[in-house]
C-alpha positions in Angstrom: -6.3 20.8 4.2 -7.8 21.0 0.6 -11.6 21.3 0.6 -14.1 19.3 -1.4 -14.3 21.9 -4.3 -10.5 21.6 -4.6 -10.6 17.9 -4.9 -13.5 17.9 -7.2 -11.9 20.3 -9.6 -8.6 18.4 -9.8 -10.2 15.0 -10.1 -12.5 16.4 -12.9 -9.5 17.6 -14.9 -8.0 15.3 -17.5 -4.6 16.6 -16.6 -2.6 13.7 -15.3 -0.6 15.9 -12.9 -3.7 17.4 -11.3 -5.1 13.9 -10.8 -1.8 12.6 -9.3 -1.6 15.6 -6.8 -5.2 15.0 -5.8 -4.6 11.3 -5.3 -1.5 12.2 -3.1 -3.6 14.7 -1.0 -6.4 12.2 -0.6 -4.2 10.0 1.5 -4.6 12.3 4.5 -8.1 13.7 3.7 -10.1 11.6 6.1 -13.5 9.9 5.9 -15.3 12.9 4.5 -13.3 12.5 1.2 -15.2 9.3 0.5 -17.3 11.3 -1.9 -14.4 11.4 -4.2 -13.8 7.6 -4.4 -16.0 7.0 -7.4 -14.2 9.5 -9.5 -10.8 8.3 -8.2 -11.6 4.8 -9.2 -12.9 5.8 -12.5 -9.6 7.6 -13.2 -7.7 4.3 -12.3 -10.1 2.3 -14.6 -9.2 4.7 -17.4 -5.4 3.8 -17.1 -4.5 0.5 -18.9 -2.1 -0.9 -16.3 -1.3 -3.8 -18.6 0.3 -1.5 -21.1 3.1 1.0 -21.0 2.0 3.8 -18.6 3.5 7.2 -18.1 5.4 8.0 -14.9 2.4 10.2 -13.8 -0.1 7.4 -14.5 2.0 5.0 -12.5 2.1 7.2 -9.5 -1.7 8.0 -9.9 -2.3 4.2 -9.5 0.1 3.9 -6.6 -1.4 6.8 -4.6 -5.0 5.9 -5.5 -4.5 2.5 -4.1 -3.2 3.9 -0.9 -5.7 6.8 -0.6 -8.7 4.7 -1.3 -7.6 2.1 1.2 -7.1 4.7 3.8 -10.4 6.4 3.2 -12.3 3.0 3.4 -10.4 2.1 6.5 -11.3 5.5 8.1 -15.0 4.8 7.5 -15.0 1.1 8.4 -15.1 -1.5 5.7 -18.7 -2.7 5.0 -18.8 -6.1 3.2 -22.2 -5.2 1.8 -21.0 -1.9 0.3 -20.4 -2.2 -3.4 -18.0 0.9 -3.4 -16.0 -0.6 -0.6 -15.7 -4.0 -2.5 -14.8 -2.1 -5.7 -11.9 -0.5 -3.7 -10.7 -3.8 -2.5 -10.9 -5.3 -6.0 -8.9 -2.4 -7.5 -6.2 -2.7 -4.7 -6.1 -6.5 -5.2 -5.8 -6.2 -9.0 -2.8 -3.8 -8.6 -1.2 -6.0 -5.9 -1.3 -9.0 -8.2 0.0 -7.2 -11.3 2.9 -8.9 -13.0 4.9 -5.6 -13.0 6.4 -5.5 -9.5 6.6 -1.6 -9.6 2.9 -1.4 -10.1 2.2 -4.2 -7.7 3.9 -2.6 -4.8 1.4 0.3 -4.8 -1.4 -2.3 -4.4 0.6 -4.1 -1.7 0.9 -0.9 0.3 -2.8 -0.2 -0.4 -3.7 -3.5 1.3 -2.1 -2.3 4.6 -3.8 1.0 4.2 -7.1 -0.8 3.9 -6.4 -3.0 6.8 -8.9 -5.4 8.2 -11.7 -6.0 7.8 -11.9 -7.4 5.2 -10.0 -10.6 6.3 -9.0 -11.1 2.7 -6.3 -8.4 3.0 -4.4 -10.6 5.5 -4.9 -13.7 3.3 -3.6 -12.0 0.3 -0.6 -10.5 2.1 0.3 -14.0 3.5 0.0 -15.4 0.0 2.3 -12.8 -1.4 4.7 -13.3 1.5 4.9 -17.0 0.9 4.8 -17.2 -3.0 5.8 -13.9 -4.6 9.3 -14.0 -6.2 9.0 -10.6 -8.1 11.9 -8.1 -7.8 12.1 -4.5 -8.6 14.2 -3.4 -11.6 17.3 -2.9 -9.4 17.0 -6.5 -8.0 17.5 -5.2 -4.6 13.8 -5.3 -3.3 11.3 -8.0 -3.5 7.5 -7.8 -3.5 7.3 -10.5 -0.9 9.4 -8.5 1.6 7.1 -5.5 1.0 4.2 -7.8 1.5 5.6 -9.1 4.8 6.3 -5.6 6.0 2.6 -4.7 5.3 1.5 -7.8 7.0 3.5 -6.8 10.1 1.6 -3.5 10.0 -1.9 -5.0 10.3 -1.4 -8.4 11.9 1.4 -8.9 14.3 0.5 -12.4 15.2 0.7 -13.4 11.5 4.0 -11.5 11.0 5.7 -13.4 13.9 4.4 -16.7 12.5 5.9 -16.0 9.1 9.1 -14.2 10.2 11.2 -17.2 9.4 10.4 -17.3 5.7 12.5 -15.8 2.9 10.3 -12.8 2.8 10.5 -12.2 6.6 14.3 -12.7 6.7 14.7 -10.2 3.8 12.6 -7.5 5.5 14.4 -8.1 8.9 17.8 -7.8 7.2 16.7 -4.7 5.6 15.5 -3.2 8.9 18.8 -3.9 10.4 20.8 -2.5 7.4 18.6 0.7 7.2 19.0 1.2 10.9 22.7 0.9 10.8 23.0 3.2 7.9 20.9 6.0 9.5 20.2 5.4 13.2 18.7 8.9 13.7 16.2 8.4 10.9 15.4 4.8 11.9 14.1 6.0 15.3 12.3 9.1 14.1 8.4 9.4 13.9 8.4 7.6 10.6 11.5 5.5 11.1 11.8 1.9 10.3 12.6 1.0 14.0 9.7 3.0 15.1 7.5 0.9 12.8 9.1 -2.5 13.1 11.3 -2.5 16.3 8.7 -4.6 18.0 9.3 -7.4 15.6 13.0 -7.4 16.0 12.5 -7.6 19.8 10.0 -10.4 19.3 12.1 -12.6 17.2 15.5 -11.9 18.8 18.5 -12.6 16.7 16.9 -15.1 14.3 
């Protein structure tokens, strides 16, 4: 595991590759890495996500959303903590971005943050029901990703919204991915390991 000095050095750098790699590693750095949240969010604030961004800048925002969500979740979200609110606001802003590729990082970040705050579930439900954005391939929708993240943090809500366009899209993807690669699907990070409970819950809907 990288130590505090390692993170401080790379986050202080203006080199985007160093910042990106630090954001990636922060995803699994644990609660002690909360000391780096200010700098991580400052880096994100310095990226104009409403303009054309470089590939590295895109991935910095993606992993920063996920890492900051995980870090705050590992500490425990405190509604009175301005830093925690800043993390949620950043993730929400990214999740609602008009560019679906950028938004998906924020949607994943919502699940990494989890609950509390309750607003994460509310936002994922909203995206599940109303989001029509698709990635450039046209194959994946932001709403199906939102539903997948909803299923990660609130199973009751996921069952409630399984019979929606987003729910049906995700369930169809789970079945297709499982058929394409059964061994991978049942592995530690496999899609059936993650969502098999949902398939069992809803049956053959």
